N, C-alpha and C positions, 0 to 999 in steps of 0.2 A: 446235639448241641445243648449245653447247659444254659440255664437262665442267665447266669453271670456272663457267659460268653456272648449270648445274644445281646445283652445290654451293652457289652463292650463294643461289639460290632456296630450296633445302632449308633452309639455315641461317636464312634470313629467316622462312620459314614455321614453323620450329622455335622461334621466339620464344615460341610457346605450343604445346608438343607435344601437349597433351591435346585441343585443338580446332582446331589450325592447319591441318589437312589441306585445308580449303576455301580457304585464303588463300595468295596468292603472295608476300605481304609481311607483316611484323610490324606491330603497332600502334605509333603514335607514343608518345613519352614522355608527352605530355599524356593520350592515351587510356589508357595504363597507370595514370596517376595518378588519373583520374576513375573508372576501372573497378575498381580494386583495393579489396577490402574486408578483406584479411587483418589489417590493423592493428586492426580491431575484432571481426570474426567469429571470430578465434582463440579467443574465449571459448567457442565451441561445440565445442571439440576433443573433450571427453569425450562429449558427445551425438552428435557425428558418428561417432566410433569405435564407440560402442554401436550406433548404427543400422547401421553397416557390418558389425559382427559378426553382428547379427541377420539381415541380408540375406544374408551369406555362408552362415550355417548353413542358411538356407532354401534357397538355391541348391543346396547339397549334398543336402539332404533330398529335393528334388523331382527330382534327377538332372541338373540343368543344368550343374553343374561336379562334378568328381570329389572324392572324399574327400581324396585327397592334396593337390590344389590348395586345397581348403577349409582343410585343416589348416595349410598353409603361409601362407595369407592371414591366418588367425586368429592364428597365432603372430606374424606381422609386425605386425598391428594392435595386439597386446598390447605389443609392443616400442615401437611409436610412442606408445602411451598412456603408458608409463613415461617415455619420453624427454620428451614435452611436459610431463607433470606435473612433471618435474624441471627444467624451464626450458630444454630443449635444442631448442626449435623454431627452425630456421634460416629466418627470414622472407625470402622472395623475392617482391617485388611482382609480378613477371612471372607468378607462379602464382596471382595474383588472390585466392583465398579459401582457407579452411581445408580445404575438400574436396579441392582440387587439391594442397595441401601434403601432406595425408595420402596421397593416391594416389601422388604422386611419390616420397615417402619409402618407401612400400610397394614400389614398383618397384625402388628401390635395394636393399631388403632381400631381396626374394624373386624378383626378375626379372620376366620378361614375364607370368608367371601373375597378377601384380597386376592386369593389364588385364581379367581375367575378372570381377573384383568389380563392375564397373559394368554388367554384363549386367542388363537388365530394370529399370533405374532411371535417373534423370536427376538433375542437380543441383537441378532444380525440386522434385521430391518429397523429395530429400535435405534441402534447407534447410527445407522446410516441416515435416519430421519433427523436425529438430534444434531448430527454434524452439519447437515444441510441447513437446518434452522440457525445454527450458531454462525456458520460462515455468512449466511444471508444477513444476519444482524451485524456482523463485523463489517461487511461491505457498506451497509447503510451508515454505520458510525464513521467509517473511513471517508465516505463520500462527503459527509458534513465537515470533517476535518480538512479534507483537500479543498473543498469549496472555500473555507475560511482562509486557507493559504493563498488561493487564487485572489481572493478579495484583498489581502495584504499586498500581493504583487501588483494588482491593478492600482491600488491607492498610491503605491510608491511610484509606479509608472506615470500616473497622472501628475503627481507633484514634480516629476523630473522629466517631463516631455521635452524640455529645452536643454537639459543638462548634457553637455558634450563630454564624451569619454572616448578613449581609444578602443576600437574593436580589434580583436586579435585573431590571427591564425598562427598555428605553431607557437603560441604564446609570444609572438612577435607582433609589433604594431602593424596593423594592416590598413584599416580605414577608420575614420572617426564615425562613431555612432552616438545615439543618445542613450542615456541611462534608462530612460523610460522604455525604449525599444528593447534593451537588454532584459529588463524585468518581464516584459511581455513574452519574450521567448520562453521563459519558464512557465508562464501562464499556459501557453500552448502545450507544453510537455505535460503539465498536470491535467489539462483537459483530456488529453489522450489517455492518461492513467485512469481518470474517472470513467471514461468510455470503456476501457478494458474491464474494469471491475463490474460495470453494468452488464457487459456482455456475459461475464462469468455468472452474474446473478440470474440472468435470463435462462441460461442453460441449466443451472443447478435447481431451478425452482420447480422440481417435480418430486412427488412424494413416494418414497420407497415403502412407506408403512403399508403392511398387508402382504408384502412379499414373503414374510415369515423367514424361515431359515435360508431357503434358496429356491423352493419349488412352488411358492404360493401356499394356499390353504384350501382344505375341503369345506370350511365353514362358509356360509353365504354372506360374506362381508361386503360392505359398500366402500370401496377405496376412494371413490370420487367424493363421498361425504367427508372422509378424514382429510383428504387433500384440500378441500375447500375450507374446512375448519382451521387448518394450519396455514392458510394463505398461499398454498401451492397452486400453480396453474393447472396441474393435472397429475394423475398418478404416473409412475414410471411404467414403461411398456413391457419390461421383461424382468422377471423376478431374479434370475441369475445375475443379470447385469446390475440390478438395483442394489443388491447387498454387497457386491464386490467392487462397485465403481467408486473410485476416489479421484476421478478426473477433475471434479469440481474443486477439490482441494489443491491439486496441482495447478489448475488454472488460477486459483486465488493466489497461490504462492508465486506464480509466474508474474501476474500483474503486480503483486507486492514487490517482487524483485526489481522490476523495471521502474516502479515508482521510487523505490529506495535508491536506485542508480541516479535518477534525476535529482533527488534530494542531495545525494553525495556530490554530484557535479556542482550544484549551487553552493553546498557547504565548502567545497574546495575553493571556489571563487571568493567566498566570504573570508576564508583564511588568508588568501593572497591579498585581497583588497584591504584587509585590516592591518596588514604588516606595515612597518615603517617604510619599507622600500616602495610600496604602493601608496599607502595613506589615503585610499579612496573613501573608506568608511571608518566609522568608529562604533563598535558595539558598546552598549551600555553595561553598567556594572552587573545587571541582571543576567547577562549572558557571557560574562568574562570571568576569569579566575586569575589569581596571582601566583607568584613563585615563592617557594619556601626559602630561597636563598638570594634571589635577585629582586630587590624591591621595586624596580622600575617596570616589571613585566605586567602586560595585560594579555593574557592568553585566550584565544578564541576556542576554548575547550568544548563549548556546546556544538560549534560547527565541526570541530575535529571528530567528536564522537558520532555525530550524524554521518560523517564521511566514512567512519569505520564500521558502523553497525550494519551497513549493507551486506557485509560478509555473512552475518548470521542469517539474514533473510534468504540470500542466495543459497547458503548452506542448507537451509530447511527445504528448499525446493529440490535441491540435488539429493538430499537424504531421502525424501519421500519417493522420488523416482527410483532410487535404488531399492527401496522396500517393495515397490510394485512391479519391478521389471520382470520378475520370473514367477509370479504367482499364478497357479492354475485357478480356474473358477471352482467354487465361488469364494466364500469367506475363508480366510486363514488368520490365525492369531497374529501373524506378522503385522496385520493392519492396525493393531493396537498402537504401533509405533508412529502412526500418522498424526497423533494429537499433540504431544508435547512440543514437537518442533513447530507445528502450526500455531499453537498458542503463543509460543515465544516470538515467532515472526510477526504475528498480528500485534502483539503488545509493543514490540520494538518499532514497527512502522508507525503505529499510532503515536507513540512518544516522539519520534523524529518529526512527524508532521506538525505536531503541536509546538515543538521547540523551534522548528524552522519558521513557522508562522510568527512566533514571538520575535525572533531575531529580525525578520524582514520588517515587521511593523515598527520595531524599536530602534533600528540602526540609523545613525546620522550620516549623511552623505557630504563629503568634502568636495564641493563642486569646483573649487579652484584647483585642487590637486588633479582632479579628473581632466579639466580643461588643459592644464599644463602638460599632462601626459599625452593627451590627444594631439597636441601640437608637435610633439617629438616624433622622431622616427620617420619623417617624411610621409605622414599619413595621407596627405592629399596627392600623392604621386599618381594614383589612378585618375583623380579628377583632372590633373594636368594632361594625362594621355588622352582622356575623353575629349578635353577641349581641343587638343591638337587635331583629333579626328574631325571634329565639327568645323573648326576654324580654317584648317588647311586642306580639308577634303582628302585625307590620306588614309590608307589602311591602318587598322588598329595596331598591327604588328610593327609597322614602321614607327607609329607614335610611341609604342612601348619602348622601342629601341632608343628613340630620341630622349624620352623621359629618363631612361636609365643613365644616359650620358649626363643629364642635368643633375640627377641624384648624386652621381659620382663627383661632380663639381661642387655640389653643396657639402658633401662629406669632406672634400679637400679644404674647403673654406670654413668648415666647422659651423655651418649655419643651416637654416631651413630653406626650403625651396622658395618661400615667399620673400626671403632676405637676399636672394641673388639679384644682382644688377640686371637691368633689361639687356645690356650688351651681351651678357652671357647667354641669354635666351636667343638673341638674334644671331649669335655666332653659331648656334645649332641649326637655326633656320631663319633666314632673313624676313620671312613673312610674319613672324611672331610680333605681336603688338603689346602695348601696356594692358590690354584687356585680359591678358593671361593672369594677372594678379587677382582678378575677381574670383578665380576658382581655387586659389591657394590658401584661403583661410578655412579653418575647420568648421566655423559656423556656416559659411556658405556651402561647404561640402555637405553637411548633413541636411541643410535646407534643400539642396538639389536632389537628394535621394527620395523623391516623392512618388516613386512607383508603388503600386499596390504591394503592401507588406513591407515597405521601405522604412527607413529610420528617421525621416524628416519629422520635425515637431508636429506639423499638421497631420501627417499620417499616424503618428503616435496617438494624437488626441482622438482621431477617428477610431483607431484600434481600441483605445481605452473605452470609448462609448460602446463599441460593439461588444467588448468583453463584459461590460456591466449588463448589457442587454441579455447576453447569454446566461450570466449568473442569475439575473432576475427570472428568466424562464425556468431555470432549475428549481 
């Protein structure tokens, strides 16, 4: 082989100096395009550098590298952290990912000693560690956002413990409830969401670092030391599982999907409530838009977008499960597809939580419209049936049938149950007295629903205080 040929081969193999020793030619441009992940996994830079610092300190502690080399590496990593945080990352697609960008820059800063950092680890356990750290941070940030949303819901519930509105089943008037009770229903949904995220956090909080490519390492490393340094509860128990596991991402996306569904349900109600047909609430200008052709319009676009974005989050969960469903152990490059969709889902959910918090805190409630709607549709029919059971000592099914006859009569007279003459009630059963009218107002109806978890103003106030106590404990 001539000198020129040797130089050409070296140059070609050097297209990727970190792993190109096996190859006599560099990858094609198309291969570089499909293989590179730096345009999205650059978001891992802080986690990647934290993992590298922990790994370096451990290598020094167990005597695998010298203190001087360790100090130089740590100083270089700190410089890189500052540079990237300041927007000074020079992206080179040939370096593929954030790990290789950091290592290449480290070599520029400290020389060949940088190569010692990769002793006893692989990009496989590196990225698994980075991703766990990133998801853990996302859960903590989301928890704070969800707690703020709960606070907005509790504040609104407290302010409207007495506000009567129609409760619906099948989107038909069912029974009167209080608006405060309705707000607290979403508080409980979000509480479960926070619990699911915390469950996910507990399970993911194990360190893959030191699992290397798939089989562990022959170097005398201390995995407990690196796990402790990174805030993990323990090292992972099996190196094969550690590098191939993405359960924690699926769990995160599952919890995110259900949280997004809850936000979507609330958003849908906001869209309905803010319409002229309902008129229950009014969103401020901060969360409304207008029409380019209809000057009168106030569109609840923020709520509509929160209602729609759930599809992206559920799609991310489904997409990742399709990536994982047929993969043999251990790592395959398919798993590079786990990040973009997760990043997008996390960003989308965080935005929706913040928007929903703002809308709830900012919206004005039309108490008169709610009360008027609660009085329509014979919302106290169940109260009438319950009264008949108590007053006449009859089975509920019989009372239900009698109430149905009275509802039919009210419909025929185009009035409410409370507007029927006493003679109409007596015609159904002669034992009915004027006392029946005491249960036919929506205000009395909600006051009577004083069972644990019920809608009465007194119960709502107790529930508000309980909710605030739970938030304070958090």
